[in-house]
PASEBA-1860 file (N, C-alpha, C; in nm, 3 decimals):
! residues 218
1> MKRIGIVG> -1.099/1.509/-3.999/-1.244/1.599/-4.063/-1.339/1.667/-3.988 ~ -1.343/1.795/-4.058/-1.437/1.888/-3.985/-1.543/1.839/-3.930 ~ -1.587/1.914/-3.825/-1.741/1.869/-3.755/-1.829/2.012/-3.746 ~ -1.874/2.037/-3.784/-1.947/2.130/-3.838/-2.104/2.119/-3.783 ~ -2.175/2.220/-3.708/-2.266/2.256/-3.638/-2.337/2.355/-3.734 ~ -2.510/2.295/-3.751/-2.610/2.392/-3.781/-2.715/2.445/-3.685 ~ -2.749/2.503/-3.676/-2.894/2.547/-3.617/-2.987/2.584/-3.686 ~ -3.125/2.572/-3.690/-3.185/2.604/-3.790/-3.181/2.486/-3.930
9> AGRFGMAL> -3.344/2.495/-3.972/-3.360/2.366/-4.027/-3.453/2.467/-4.142 ~ -3.396/2.520/-4.176/-3.508/2.598/-4.291/-3.427/2.571/-4.443 ~ -3.494/2.679/-4.525/-3.442/2.627/-4.653/-3.295/2.655/-4.647 ~ -3.239/2.767/-4.612/-3.087/2.824/-4.590/-3.029/2.672/-4.529 ~ -3.041/2.662/-4.403/-2.975/2.577/-4.304/-2.949/2.431/-4.368 ~ -3.122/2.367/-4.401/-3.100/2.236/-4.461/-3.046/2.227/-4.608 ~ -3.034/2.316/-4.677/-2.966/2.289/-4.843/-2.793/2.333/-4.784 ~ -2.743/2.385/-4.668/-2.600/2.394/-4.651/-2.557/2.271/-4.599
17> AESLANAG> -2.628/2.201/-4.519/-2.654/2.085/-4.406/-2.626/1.986/-4.490 ~ -2.711/1.952/-4.639/-2.685/1.873/-4.688/-2.574/1.866/-4.808 ~ -2.516/1.996/-4.856/-2.428/2.004/-4.940/-2.303/1.996/-4.884 ~ -2.312/2.025/-4.725/-2.166/1.980/-4.685/-2.105/1.809/-4.640 ~ -2.277/1.740/-4.586/-2.311/1.624/-4.597/-2.255/1.560/-4.756 ~ -2.274/1.616/-4.877/-2.218/1.560/-4.978/-2.089/1.517/-4.986 ~ -1.986/1.700/-4.926/-1.901/1.711/-4.973/-1.809/1.633/-4.852 ~ -1.846/1.510/-4.786/-1.780/1.460/-4.690/-1.786/1.534/-4.511
25> TEVLLIDR> -1.804/1.628/-4.473/-1.819/1.704/-4.392/-1.905/1.639/-4.308 ~ -1.851/1.613/-4.181/-1.953/1.578/-4.045/-2.006/1.660/-3.987 ~ -2.158/1.628/-3.998/-2.284/1.786/-3.990/-2.379/1.721/-3.866 ~ -2.344/1.815/-3.778/-2.445/1.787/-3.679/-2.581/1.933/-3.712 ~ -2.707/1.886/-3.682/-2.812/1.974/-3.728/-2.914/1.966/-3.590 ~ -2.913/2.088/-3.589/-3.074/2.109/-3.461/-3.159/2.182/-3.532 ~ -3.301/2.151/-3.475/-3.382/2.243/-3.493/-3.521/2.152/-3.424 ~ -3.613/2.314/-3.388/-3.705/2.255/-3.313/-3.817/2.155/-3.399
33> NRPAMQNA> -3.837/2.127/-3.551/-3.920/2.067/-3.591/-3.861/1.922/-3.638 ~ -3.947/1.833/-3.565/-3.956/1.715/-3.589/-3.929/1.630/-3.690 ~ -4.063/1.700/-3.805/-4.055/1.605/-3.911/-3.937/1.689/-4.009 ~ -3.881/1.772/-3.970/-3.713/1.799/-4.063/-3.611/1.735/-4.028 ~ -3.605/1.723/-3.897/-3.490/1.595/-3.844/-3.548/1.468/-3.904 ~ -3.628/1.455/-3.885/-3.651/1.308/-3.950/-3.609/1.315/-4.090 ~ -3.615/1.375/-4.187/-3.556/1.410/-4.297/-3.428/1.430/-4.302 ~ -3.371/1.506/-4.228/-3.206/1.521/-4.264/-3.124/1.375/-4.171
41> SEFATALQ> -3.172/1.322/-4.135/-3.100/1.225/-4.066/-3.067/1.144/-4.137 ~ -3.118/1.144/-4.304/-3.052/1.053/-4.376/-2.877/1.108/-4.425 ~ -2.890/1.272/-4.387/-2.736/1.265/-4.460/-2.666/1.369/-4.351 ~ -2.740/1.391/-4.210/-2.675/1.387/-4.090/-2.706/1.362/-3.993 ~ -2.586/1.416/-3.868/-2.665/1.396/-3.773/-2.770/1.449/-3.634 ~ -2.876/1.447/-3.702/-3.029/1.524/-3.690/-3.079/1.537/-3.528 ~ -3.089/1.635/-3.456/-3.152/1.652/-3.353/-3.260/1.779/-3.335 ~ -3.356/1.697/-3.265/-3.472/1.813/-3.209/-3.463/1.893/-3.074
49> GDATQPHV> -3.441/2.026/-3.062/-3.423/2.047/-2.984/-3.405/2.205/-2.947 ~ -3.424/2.263/-2.852/-3.459/2.415/-2.904/-3.304/2.456/-2.822 ~ -3.266/2.508/-2.936/-3.103/2.559/-2.900/-3.092/2.714/-2.891 ~ -3.188/2.778/-2.838/-3.203/2.880/-2.760/-3.157/2.868/-2.620 ~ -3.161/2.733/-2.548/-3.127/2.696/-2.378/-2.986/2.626/-2.444 ~ -2.924/2.677/-2.337/-2.713/2.644/-2.358/-2.730/2.524/-2.305 ~ -2.762/2.473/-2.223/-2.743/2.304/-2.221/-2.821/2.248/-2.305 ~ -2.909/2.250/-2.411/-2.927/2.154/-2.502/-2.795/2.168/-2.612
57> LEEAGFGE> -2.743/2.294/-2.586/-2.651/2.281/-2.719/-2.563/2.203/-2.690 ~ -2.516/2.248/-2.562/-2.378/2.134/-2.486/-2.420/1.989/-2.525 ~ -2.523/1.948/-2.449/-2.536/1.789/-2.457/-2.545/1.786/-2.582 ~ -2.585/1.824/-2.714/-2.605/1.825/-2.821/-2.448/1.759/-2.866 ~ -2.307/1.870/-2.818/-2.188/1.844/-2.876/-2.161/1.972/-2.973 ~ -2.289/2.058/-2.924/-2.206/2.188/-2.988/-2.079/2.275/-2.992 ~ -2.081/2.245/-2.870/-1.928/2.280/-2.786/-1.791/2.256/-2.888 ~ -1.819/2.114/-2.926/-1.692/2.043/-2.997/-1.700/2.079/-3.121
65> CDLVVVAI> -1.770/2.152/-3.205/-1.756/2.174/-3.322/-1.674/2.247/-3.389 ~ -1.644/2.232/-3.487/-1.499/2.333/-3.556/-1.569/2.445/-3.595 ~ -1.648/2.456/-3.578/-1.756/2.577/-3.678/-1.847/2.534/-3.610 ~ -2.027/2.653/-3.634/-2.138/2.650/-3.638/-2.158/2.766/-3.679 ~ -2.272/2.739/-3.754/-2.366/2.794/-3.822/-2.449/2.814/-3.801 ~ -2.526/2.962/-3.743/-2.647/2.989/-3.678/-2.742/3.022/-3.819 ~ -2.852/2.943/-3.845/-2.912/2.946/-4.019/-3.052/3.022/-3.985 ~ -3.100/3.061/-3.836/-3.182/3.123/-3.808/-3.251/3.266/-3.862
73> GSNIEASM> -3.312/3.289/-3.965/-3.276/3.416/-4.020/-3.480/3.500/-3.910 ~ -3.565/3.424/-3.944/-3.682/3.516/-3.900/-3.696/3.544/-3.776 ~ -3.621/3.427/-3.698/-3.629/3.514/-3.512/-3.516/3.530/-3.537 ~ -3.551/3.648/-3.474/-3.395/3.736/-3.463/-3.383/3.728/-3.305 ~ -3.455/3.758/-3.252/-3.406/3.703/-3.103/-3.369/3.587/-3.058 ~ -3.413/3.467/-3.106/-3.355/3.336/-3.130/-3.228/3.310/-3.160 ~ -3.154/3.394/-3.314/-3.055/3.402/-3.357/-2.977/3.454/-3.296 ~ -2.997/3.554/-3.209/-2.888/3.607/-3.084/-2.863/3.515/-2.993
81> MVTANCKE> -2.966/3.459/-2.880/-2.919/3.392/-2.864/-2.846/3.279/-2.877 ~ -2.863/3.198/-2.944/-2.840/3.116/-3.008/-2.653/3.108/-3.056 ~ -2.632/3.221/-3.108/-2.511/3.303/-3.140/-2.442/3.336/-3.008 ~ -2.525/3.359/-2.877/-2.445/3.400/-2.766/-2.355/3.242/-2.699 ~ -2.488/3.203/-2.738/-2.480/3.055/-2.648/-2.364/2.984/-2.733 ~ -2.338/2.984/-2.846/-2.229/2.905/-2.897/-2.057/2.976/-2.857 ~ -2.083/3.077/-2.875/-1.995/3.155/-2.794/-1.917/3.108/-2.663 ~ -2.006/3.143/-2.587/-2.016/3.098/-2.452/-1.949/2.912/-2.427
89> LGVPNVVA> -2.019/2.849/-2.518/-1.916/2.725/-2.534/-1.818/2.686/-2.566 ~ -1.746/2.791/-2.579/-1.640/2.840/-2.671/-1.609/2.777/-2.799 ~ -1.712/2.792/-2.908/-1.708/2.758/-3.055/-1.599/2.859/-3.115 ~ -1.526/2.786/-3.172/-1.393/2.858/-3.245/-1.450/2.985/-3.354 ~ -1.504/2.929/-3.426/-1.580/2.993/-3.526/-1.763/2.991/-3.521 ~ -1.786/3.108/-3.529/-1.931/3.164/-3.543/-1.995/3.189/-3.699 ~ -2.035/3.111/-3.732/-2.148/3.216/-3.868/-2.253/3.236/-3.867 ~ -2.299/3.345/-3.859/-2.463/3.375/-3.842/-2.539/3.416/-3.958
97> KATSELHG> -2.622/3.387/-3.937/-2.728/3.458/-4.096/-2.803/3.579/-4.078 ~ -2.818/3.668/-4.104/-2.864/3.805/-4.046/-2.983/3.802/-4.232 ~ -3.063/3.920/-4.125/-3.157/3.924/-4.270/-3.203/4.111/-4.302 ~ -3.123/4.152/-4.235/-3.060/4.320/-4.231/-2.929/4.328/-4.180 ~ -2.859/4.439/-4.205/-2.786/4.536/-4.164/-2.738/4.536/-4.021 ~ -2.892/4.607/-3.989/-2.911/4.651/-3.824/-2.886/4.485/-3.742 ~ -2.958/4.342/-3.799/-2.954/4.241/-3.759/-2.784/4.188/-3.763 ~ -2.739/4.220/-3.866/-2.591/4.148/-3.848/-2.476/4.288/-3.775
105> KILRRIGA> -2.521/4.388/-3.734/-2.451/4.451/-3.631/-2.489/4.400/-3.538 ~ -2.639/4.363/-3.466/-2.634/4.308/-3.342/-2.558/4.149/-3.322 ~ -2.552/4.099/-3.416/-2.494/3.959/-3.442/-2.319/3.953/-3.379 ~ -2.275/4.071/-3.461/-2.147/4.071/-3.458/-2.085/4.122/-3.369 ~ -2.184/4.251/-3.284/-2.192/4.258/-3.103/-2.171/4.145/-3.021 ~ -2.255/4.083/-3.021/-2.291/3.915/-2.979/-2.172/3.796/-2.956 ~ -2.109/3.867/-3.083/-1.992/3.777/-3.055/-1.955/3.673/-3.225 ~ -2.075/3.716/-3.266/-2.054/3.649/-3.426/-1.921/3.664/-3.510
113> DTVVYPDR> -1.817/3.586/-3.538/-1.713/3.593/-3.631/-1.734/3.589/-3.768 ~ -1.837/3.551/-3.812/-1.887/3.607/-3.966/-1.998/3.624/-3.994 ~ -2.085/3.712/-4.069/-2.240/3.739/-4.060/-2.258/3.714/-4.203 ~ -2.327/3.615/-4.242/-2.373/3.612/-4.357/-2.519/3.677/-4.403 ~ -2.510/3.706/-4.533/-2.645/3.811/-4.597/-2.684/3.693/-4.735 ~ -2.775/3.579/-4.695/-2.781/3.479/-4.778/-2.859/3.538/-4.934 ~ -2.973/3.617/-4.880/-3.093/3.668/-4.958/-3.019/3.749/-5.063 ~ -2.947/3.831/-5.001/-2.850/3.976/-5.088/-2.729/3.890/-5.141
121> DSAHRLAR> -2.655/3.820/-5.066/-2.526/3.780/-5.159/-2.539/3.713/-5.284 ~ -2.667/3.618/-5.289/-2.732/3.538/-5.375/-2.780/3.667/-5.495 ~ -2.809/3.754/-5.461/-2.876/3.862/-5.540/-2.737/3.948/-5.603 ~ -2.648/3.994/-5.532/-2.502/4.017/-5.597/-2.454/3.908/-5.701 ~ -2.410/3.758/-5.661/-2.367/3.672/-5.715/-2.453/3.648/-5.892 ~ -2.552/3.659/-5.900/-2.623/3.657/-5.978/-2.594/3.779/-6.134 ~ -2.624/3.897/-6.005/-2.576/4.014/-6.113/-2.477/3.996/-6.153 ~ -2.374/3.962/-6.101/-2.222/3.948/-6.130/-2.182/3.830/-6.228
129> AIANHDVI> -2.302/3.759/-6.228/-2.259/3.624/-6.314/-2.278/3.749/-6.469 ~ -2.460/3.773/-6.448/-2.470/3.829/-6.541/-2.440/3.900/-6.655 ~ -2.335/3.990/-6.561/-2.288/4.136/-6.624/-2.153/4.109/-6.708 ~ -2.072/4.007/-6.600/-1.968/3.952/-6.701/-1.968/3.788/-6.701 ~ -1.949/3.796/-6.835/-1.974/3.665/-6.885/-1.880/3.536/-6.855 ~ -1.758/3.583/-6.821/-1.640/3.541/-6.761/-1.645/3.461/-6.634 ~ -1.751/3.472/-6.532/-1.721/3.492/-6.435/-1.823/3.382/-6.393 ~ -1.847/3.281/-6.339/-1.918/3.171/-6.359/-2.008/3.149/-6.238
137> DFLEISDG> -1.893/3.165/-6.117/-1.946/3.220/-5.957/-1.860/3.290/-5.888 ~ -1.908/3.319/-5.794/-1.872/3.480/-5.725/-1.881/3.507/-5.569 ~ -1.825/3.492/-5.512/-1.826/3.560/-5.303/-1.765/3.574/-5.276 ~ -1.817/3.751/-5.229/-1.755/3.864/-5.188/-1.712/3.858/-5.005 ~ -1.545/3.787/-4.988/-1.571/3.731/-4.878/-1.527/3.878/-4.766 ~ -1.489/4.021/-4.816/-1.446/4.108/-4.743/-1.429/4.207/-4.823 ~ -1.472/4.348/-4.745/-1.460/4.405/-4.822/-1.369/4.520/-4.920 ~ -1.384/4.486/-5.114/-1.287/4.478/-5.187/-1.221/4.352/-5.237
145> YSIAEIDV> -1.235/4.233/-5.147/-1.162/4.086/-5.150/-1.276/4.008/-5.207 ~ -1.196/3.882/-5.313/-1.372/3.799/-5.381/-1.288/3.678/-5.412 ~ -1.362/3.539/-5.405/-1.313/3.452/-5.438/-1.442/3.437/-5.531 ~ -1.377/3.343/-5.687/-1.485/3.302/-5.805/-1.416/3.217/-5.891 ~ -1.520/3.168/-5.957/-1.499/3.079/-6.048/-1.518/3.109/-6.191 ~ -1.388/3.084/-6.254/-1.401/3.163/-6.408/-1.332/3.060/-6.489 ~ -1.354/3.090/-6.620/-1.331/3.038/-6.704/-1.161/3.085/-6.743 ~ -1.095/2.994/-6.818/-0.900/3.011/-6.772/-0.924/3.110/-6.939
153> PEALRGKT> -0.863/3.206/-6.916/-0.855/3.355/-6.982/-0.781/3.272/-7.142 ~ -0.841/3.301/-7.227/-0.785/3.279/-7.384/-0.676/3.204/-7.395 ~ -0.588/3.371/-7.358/-0.468/3.387/-7.369/-0.372/3.303/-7.328 ~ -0.449/3.288/-7.197/-0.378/3.178/-7.145/-0.400/2.994/-7.149 ~ -0.405/2.998/-7.253/-0.494/2.856/-7.249/-0.398/2.773/-7.317 ~ -0.374/2.650/-7.263/-0.261/2.560/-7.310/-0.105/2.631/-7.241 ~ -0.124/2.702/-7.154/0.006/2.689/-7.082/0.009/2.697/-6.949 ~ 0.126/2.677/-6.886/0.161/2.621/-6.740/0.116/2.771/-6.665
161> LAEANFRS> 0.101/2.736/-6.525/0.076/2.872/-6.422/0.189/2.909/-6.382 ~ 0.332/2.855/-6.444/0.465/2.961/-6.447/0.451/3.035/-6.592 ~ 0.457/2.962/-6.688/0.431/3.023/-6.804/0.363/3.135/-6.836 ~ 0.248/3.057/-6.757/0.151/3.250/-6.782/0.141/3.321/-6.687 ~ 0.228/3.278/-6.568/0.276/3.388/-6.483/0.141/3.478/-6.452 ~ 0.007/3.418/-6.419/-0.086/3.375/-6.378/-0.097/3.539/-6.265 ~ -0.025/3.542/-6.163/-0.101/3.609/-6.075/-0.027/3.744/-6.093 ~ 0.029/3.749/-6.106/0.143/3.905/-6.258/0.038/3.959/-6.401
169> ATGMTVLC> -0.017/3.809/-6.428/-0.067/3.909/-6.558/-0.252/3.911/-6.531 ~ -0.315/3.843/-6.374/-0.397/3.898/-6.403/-0.457/3.998/-6.214 ~ -0.328/3.949/-6.117/-0.381/3.956/-6.004/-0.449/3.888/-5.914 ~ -0.469/3.778/-6.004/-0.550/3.674/-5.879/-0.477/3.526/-5.820 ~ -0.495/3.496/-5.743/-0.408/3.369/-5.734/-0.549/3.253/-5.733 ~ -0.457/3.110/-5.796/-0.564/3.026/-5.859/-0.544/2.962/-5.714 ~ -0.611/2.927/-5.637/-0.660/2.872/-5.519/-0.678/2.686/-5.572 ~ -0.733/2.683/-5.693/-0.777/2.520/-5.717/-0.796/2.543/-5.874
177> IRRAAADP> -0.768/2.466/-5.922/-0.850/2.426/-6.081/-0.950/2.295/-6.056 ~ -1.081/2.304/-6.105/-1.155/2.235/-6.137/-1.136/2.189/-6.304 ~ -1.104/2.052/-6.322/-1.093/1.984/-6.379/-1.203/1.828/-6.483 ~ -1.242/1.858/-6.596/-1.327/1.806/-6.638/-1.295/1.617/-6.638 ~ -1.369/1.597/-6.579/-1.347/1.406/-6.589/-1.354/1.333/-6.731 ~ -1.282/1.220/-6.758/-1.307/1.190/-6.882/-1.452/1.113/-6.933 ~ -1.527/1.096/-6.813/-1.624/1.094/-6.835/-1.703/1.197/-6.786 ~ -1.833/1.236/-6.921/-1.875/1.363/-6.880/-1.965/1.339/-6.794
185> MKPRTVVV> -2.026/1.239/-6.750/-2.153/1.238/-6.658/-2.071/1.237/-6.487 ~ -1.952/1.226/-6.517/-1.889/1.274/-6.355/-1.889/1.363/-6.299 ~ -1.811/1.408/-6.191/-1.815/1.563/-6.150/-1.646/1.611/-6.207 ~ -1.673/1.736/-6.166/-1.534/1.774/-6.201/-1.432/1.736/-6.106 ~ -1.304/1.727/-6.103/-1.251/1.681/-6.049/-1.118/1.787/-6.003 ~ -1.095/1.809/-5.869/-1.034/1.916/-5.805/-0.884/1.896/-5.833 ~ -0.786/1.985/-5.908/-0.650/1.997/-5.888/-0.582/2.098/-5.827 ~ -0.507/2.057/-5.727/-0.415/2.165/-5.683/-0.341/2.241/-5.737
193> PQADSVLQ> -0.298/2.328/-5.766/-0.198/2.395/-5.873/-0.046/2.419/-5.821 ~ -0.046/2.337/-5.970/0.108/2.394/-5.941/0.182/2.433/-6.034 ~ 0.341/2.503/-6.020/0.384/2.578/-6.156/0.400/2.489/-6.239 ~ 0.411/2.383/-6.245/0.374/2.327/-6.411/0.238/2.249/-6.458 ~ 0.159/2.332/-6.377/0.025/2.276/-6.410/0.013/2.318/-6.522 ~ -0.083/2.279/-6.604/-0.121/2.332/-6.763/-0.242/2.364/-6.723 ~ -0.295/2.472/-6.795/-0.461/2.530/-6.825/-0.541/2.462/-6.961 ~ -0.569/2.389/-6.888/-0.692/2.290/-7.002/-0.783/2.388/-7.086
201> PDDKLIVF> -0.824/2.415/-7.156/-0.958/2.551/-7.233/-1.058/2.510/-7.125 ~ -1.137/2.376/-7.102/-1.235/2.380/-7.022/-1.216/2.408/-6.835 ~ -1.072/2.383/-6.809/-1.087/2.426/-6.724/-1.187/2.522/-6.651 ~ -1.233/2.539/-6.497/-1.260/2.639/-6.451/-1.163/2.642/-6.327 ~ -1.128/2.775/-6.311/-1.016/2.851/-6.168/-1.085/2.897/-6.093 ~ -1.113/2.827/-5.966/-1.124/2.916/-5.791/-0.983/2.974/-5.824 ~ -1.048/3.133/-5.839/-0.917/3.231/-5.747/-0.969/3.345/-5.679 ~ -0.880/3.384/-5.575/-0.890/3.493/-5.491/-0.797/3.630/-5.526
209> GETRKLDE> -0.859/3.706/-5.525/-0.785/3.845/-5.502/-0.854/3.983/-5.503 ~ -0.806/4.091/-5.594/-0.954/4.193/-5.533/-1.032/4.242/-5.630 ~ -1.190/4.275/-5.559/-1.255/4.248/-5.628/-1.266/4.294/-5.761 ~ -1.162/4.418/-5.788/-1.156/4.511/-5.871/-1.037/4.493/-5.959 ~ -1.016/4.382/-5.948/-0.896/4.285/-6.034/-0.945/4.195/-6.123 ~ -1.082/4.128/-6.041/-1.165/4.040/-6.117/-1.217/4.096/-6.238 ~ -1.278/4.234/-6.158/-1.372/4.332/-6.317/-1.284/4.310/-6.398 ~ -1.148/4.360/-6.376/-1.080/4.407/-6.484/-1.052/4.278/-6.573
217> LS> -1.044/4.151/-6.498/-1.007/4.009/-6.576/-1.138/3.972/-6.643 ~ -1.258/4.049/-6.601/-1.387/3.983/-6.714/-1.411/4.082/-6.818
END
């Protein structure tokens, strides 16, 4: 099981930590705010401390994390220091939250492996979901390439992935299928796609490919 570290328990950091914990991921969370850490202790290993101090992160165990998310946004200096500290600790993958393009460029120079812009990206995801009614959720992971959750195209319903020739027909790769449970009150199950997987009408497909192909599909 992966161990994910999160620095910063604001709205973004706290929501991320809780979502990861609910998905069964081991979460290590640190923030200066004692009440926030007390609340987070229900679902994560929550520690109060100043993550701008390298020894604090090291003693907390962030050096053993598979990935660390620096979820500090408002304090740009702190986010830069923490990002640098994590790379010094040898964290293999550091994801840093940025509040502007300039902030993001600085974080990359410091060593952040991935920079995210939650406010901007949320707006883009909402706009695409509104504009393209077939797209349920959308995440651009690099220039020109995206992951999205979509409904099964009507022409492909009832066919297997092999019969649908999905990749050739759409230009997208199916990563997994989210299928409704028999009990509507229970969450959808995740199905690893096989050539003989039948695409049911109410399935949700998690697909990957060029953003322009997704637009064409929509």
